[in-house]
N, C-alpha and C positions, 0 to 999 in steps of 0.2 A: 504494500499499500504505500501512500505518500500524504503529505500533509494536505489537509482541506479544512475549510471553515464549516462547522455544524451549527444548524440553527433550528430551533423548534418553536415556530410561532404559534399563537392561539387564535389567530383570526385570518380570514382568507385575504383582507387587505394587507396584512402584515407580511403575509407569505409572498404576496405579489411585489410588494416594495423591496423585500429582501432580494428577490430574483431580479428585479430590475437594477438594483444596486451592486449585484455581484459581477465579476468579470466574466465568469462562465458558471452560471448557477444551474441547478437542476433540482427538480422535486422528488422526494422520496415518499412513496406510498408503501407498498409491501416490500419493495426491494428485490424481487426475485429475478429481475433482468438487471438492474442497476448495480447491486452489490457484487455479483459475479464479474460484470463487466469491468468494475473498478479494480477488482482483485487481479484481473488479467491484463490490466493496463489498457483496455479497450475504450474505457471512459476515464476521463481525468478532470472532473469539474473542480473549480476553485471553491465553490460553496454548495453544500448539500442542505436543501430545506426540508425537513422532516414534517409532513402534514398531520402526523398523528395526534397532535394536540388540538386540532381545529374540530370542535364538536359539531359546528354547522355542516361539515361535510359527510356525516353519518346519519344513517337512519333510513328507514322504509315507510312509505306513507300510501294509502289507497285514497285517491282523490277522484273517485267516481269511475270515469272512463279509462283512467290511466293508473299505473304504479309509479311512484317516484322513488328513486333509491339513490341515496347520497354516495358520492363518489368513493369515499373511504369505507363504505359498508364491506366487510369481509365476506368472501365466498359462503363460508358456513353460515352466516347470518342470513344470506339469501336463501340457501338451501333449506334451512330449518324454520324460516319465517312462515307462520300461519297465514299471514296476509299475502305472501307470494304463492304459498301453496294453493290457496283458494282462488286467487286472482289470476295468476298465470303459472298453473302447475308445471308446464314444460320449462319454464325459467328456473323453477326451484329444483327440478331434476338435472337441469344442465350444470347448475353451480355444484350439485352434490357429485358430480362426475369429474369434477376438476381435481387433479394431482392427488394427494393424501391428505390426511387430517392436518398435518402440519401447514401444508400449503393453503388449505382451505381456511384456516384460522388466521394466517398472516395476510395472504393475498387479498387484493381489493378490486372491486369491480371497475373503478375508475382508473387504476393502475394498468389492469389488463386491457381496457379498451383504448386508453391513450399510447399504450405500447404497440398495439397493432401486430402483434406476433402472428405470423402466417398459421400457426398450429393451435392458436388459443380457442377456447370454447366461446367465451363471451361475444366475441364479434359476430358469430353465427346468430346469436339471440337477438342481439341489437339490430342487425340488418334484416333478419327474418322477421321480426316483429315491426319493423319500421319505427323504431324508437327515435327519440330526439335527445341529443347530447346538449346539456345546458352548461355553458361555461360562465366565467365572470363577465364575458363580453356580450355573448350572443347565444342563440340556439341553432344547433346545426343538425340537419336531417341526416339520418343513418346513411341514407344513399349517397350523401355528399362527403361523408366523414372519412372513410377508409380509402386511401389514395394509393398506396403501395406497400411493400413490405417494410414493417416498422415505421411507416409514414402516415400521417393523417392530416386532416384539414386544420389542426391546431396551429395557431401562430405562436412565434416566440413569446415564452412567459404566460400563454394562455392557459387557463386551469379549469378542467372539468369540475363542476360543483355537484351535478346530479344527473341522472338519466331518466327520462320519461318514457315508459313503456305502455303503449296503448294496449289494453285487453283484447286479445283475439276471440274468435268463436271458438277455435279450437287450436291447439299446437302440440308439436312433438319434436324431440330432439333425439337423434340417433348417431353415434359415432363409433369408429373402429379406433380404439385407442392404442397407442404405443403401450406394450406391456411394462415398460420400465417407468417412464415419465407420466404415463396417462395422458400426455398430449394427444390431440386428434390427428391421427394419420390421415383420416377424412371424417369429418362431421357435418350432418345435414339437419338443418332447422327448417321445418315447414309450419307455416301458419296460415289458417283460414281466417280471413278478415272479412269486413263488410264490403271492402273493394276488390276483393279477389284473393287468391292464393300466392303466397310469397314463399320463394325456396332460396335459402341462404347456405353456402357451403363453405366450410373453413377447413384448414389443413391440406388441401389439394393443390392450392396456387400460391402465387407470392403474396396474395391478399384475399381476405374474404370476398365472396362475389355472389351475385344472384344468378340463377339459371333460368333465363328467360324461355328456353325450350321447354324445361320442366313445368315452369308456371303455365304456360299456354296450354300444354297437354291437360294439366290438372284442372284447369279452370274450364276446359271442355268437358272432361270427364273425370271426377276425382275417385281413381281407382288405380290398383297397382299395374293393371293392364295398360293404363294410359301412358305409362313409363317404358313400355316395351319398345325397343329400337332407339331409345335416345341415347347417344353416345356422345360424351364431351370430348373435346379436343385434346389430346394428350400432349400436344406441343405447348399447351398453356399451363401444364401442370408442373409442380415440384418433382424432382428425382434425386433421391439420396440413398443412404444405405439402408433406410427403413422400408422405402417402397419406390418402385419406379414411376415414372410419369404414367406410363400405360396402366399399372396397377391402380394408381390413385383415380385415374379417369374411369376405370371399371368400378371402383368402390363408390364413386359418387351416385352412380345409378342403384347399386345395391343398397347402399344407406338410404337413399331417397325412398325406395320401395319399402323398406322396412318402417320408415316413418310415416308413410301413407298407410300401411297396414295397422300401425298403432292407432290411427285416427278414424278407421273404419268400425 
């Protein structure tokens, strides 16, 4: 490691001011990506701003048509929340499938979403449900938020404060997990909403994405058979020691069929 300045503000405004005043500041949420990156010298911020002391960033609230979840809410809180389990059970199940108990009790929804890891689970839920990401500056639609691998629409210093999830008519999340990390080799989130079916896929490509082919097929006929013959382009998939691009493309359809079956 190396020397850096550590800060633990107790308000959103203080955190932002600390960031703006730093030479190369960075926010710390759960730390599952940041801390290993610092240890390996892949990241070398001058100032680490720990958000754990900001109470306004935590909590879950049912506001009628939406669930609002604070950015610093831990995965386990989402998984075990009776509000989430009754309002959007698929989101609670998604959170319960993240990593292990240690990860779920330390990792946060805002940290995961802002990190935009291509194999993370939450991006599929955010995009699949058509959520809105609320920051200290604005509200960003999920369709506009995830831009590339580890990249989002967040501007320098911009901080997620909460995420608003509209309640779907029904939803399901199915993933093929890495047996060691539990990351999604491929994960598919399908939501039936008043405006149609949304299909979001994580783990397969450099960033979470919607499958318009699957959405069109399922909007015409919501059945497993409707997905027969749909093949995603392997040229757009990730390929590594865990799974080839061709295998990931295959898994996209298989996981989507399982998610549909769960909703029938």
